[in-house]
N, C-alpha and C positions, 0 to 999 in steps of 0.2 A: 587874413590868413586863409589859405585854401585848405580844403579838407585833407589833402595829402600831407600838409605840414602838421596838422593836428594828429594824424595817424602816425607820423614819424616820431612824435613825442609820446604817443600812447595816451592822449587826453581827449576828452569830449569837446565838441565845438563850443559848449557852454562853460568851459573851464575858466576860472578866474586867472588874473595875471599871476597871482601867487602860485596857483596850481601848475601853470605853464612853466614858471621859473623853476619850481621844484622838480618837475618832470625833466626839464632840460638838463639840470645839474646832475640828476641821477643817471640819465642816459649818457651824457657826455663822459661821466666818470666810468661807467660800465664798459663803454666801447672805445675808450681812449687808446690810440695806437701804442702808447708807451706801456699800457697795462696788458695789451694783447699783441705782442710782437709777432709779425709774420702771419697774422690772421686777416686775410683780405676782406672777408665778410664783415668783421668788426670795424675795419677801416672805412668801408663803404657806408655802414650804418652810422658811424661817427660823422661822416661828411653830410649825410642827410640831416642828422640832428643839428649840426652846425648851421645848415641852411635854414632850418626852421626857426 
């Protein structure tokens, strides 16, 4: 994982798999397009989280 991907999830490079999984789920839920209709920034953030 590159540093950019860790940044997208808001975790440190030394994060465990469980920490990464929890961060992913929280970020995906927070920025999901269905929960943020019409918010382009949330959609872009969601795409970055999906890529991580």
